[in-house]
C-alpha positions as a printed Julia matrix, in Angstrom:
93×3 Matrix{Float64}:
  -9.09  -9.01   -8.46
  -8.45  -6.26  -10.99
 -11.82  -6.91  -12.6
 -13.56  -6.55   -9.21
 -11.77  -3.24   -8.6
 -12.65  -1.98  -12.08
 -16.31  -2.99  -11.57
 -16.44  -1.08   -8.27
 -14.93   1.97   -9.95
 -17.58   1.89  -12.67
 -20.34   1.54  -10.06
 -19.15   4.67   -8.25
 -18.18   6.67  -11.32
 -14.45   6.64  -10.57
 -11.92   6.33  -13.36
  -9.39   3.58  -12.7
  -6.71   2.15  -14.95
  -5.34  -1.31  -14.31
  -2.27  -2.98  -15.74
  -0.4   -6.24  -15.36
   3.35  -6.11  -15.96
   5.49  -9.25  -15.93
   8.88  -8.06  -17.16
   9.89  -5.71  -14.37
  10.18  -5.8   -10.61
   6.94  -4.65   -8.96
   8.36  -1.35   -7.7
   9.79  -0.42  -11.11
   6.56  -1.39  -12.9
   4.52   0.74  -10.49
   6.9    3.69  -10.87
   6.63   3.47  -14.68
   2.84   3.54  -14.5
   2.95   6.53  -12.14
   5.24   8.35  -14.58
   2.43   8.07  -17.16
   0.3   10.34  -14.99
  -1.25   8.32  -12.15
  -2.95  10.41   -9.49
  -2.51   7.86   -6.71
  -1.08   4.43   -5.94
  -3.01   2.01   -3.73
  -1.07  -1.02   -2.52
  -2.04  -3.97   -0.37
   0.68  -4.65    2.21
   1.47  -6.94    5.11
   3.48  -5.76    8.08
   6.84  -7.52    8.35
   8.14  -8.73   11.71
  10.65  -6.62   13.59
  11.05  -3.69   15.93
  10.34  -1.05   13.27
   7.15  -0.54   11.28
   8.01  -2.12    7.91
   5.82  -3.24    5.01
   8.49  -4.81    2.81
  11.01  -3.8     0.21
   8.48  -3.24   -2.58
   6.38  -0.77   -0.58
   9.53   1.03    0.58
  10.88   1.25   -2.99
   7.56   2.58   -4.32
   7.39   5.22   -1.58
  10.93   6.31   -2.5
  10.31   6.29   -6.26
   7.01   8.12   -6.75
   5.82  11.64   -5.97
   2.07  11.01   -6.0
   0.13   9.94   -2.89
   0.52   6.28   -1.9
  -2.12   4.5     0.17
  -1.0    1.31    1.91
  -3.84  -1.04    2.81
  -3.02  -3.62    5.47
  -5.22  -6.64    5.95
  -4.47  -6.66    9.67
  -4.35  -3.97   12.3
  -0.85  -2.57   12.64
   0.82  -4.3    15.55
   2.88  -1.32   16.73
  -0.37   0.44   17.64
  -1.36  -2.59   19.72
   2.0   -2.54   21.48
   1.59   1.16   22.42
  -1.91   0.45   23.73
  -0.55  -2.35   25.94
   2.13  -0.04   27.4
  -0.46   2.63   28.18
  -2.68   0.02   29.85
   0.19  -1.31   31.97
   1.25   2.19   33.06
  -2.35   3.16   33.89
  -3.04  -0.05   35.84
């Protein structure tokens, strides 16, 4: 996956640095890389079940630990938006 991302970056002239770290928790490894001067963090996430919008402990820890922009990419549409749309539809019906 990292190779595909790096290839896309080269195609569009965007500098991207990739790293694989195995000796730290994901949030701490990401925070260390950011401390080296990262401009942005992009993370793939999955919404966790529950009443509140939640993408997991790692995403939460990264958001708390870094000061640069963080983009969370979800593979599915966020379900809380669907729930609001259903309420609006029911009220309008």
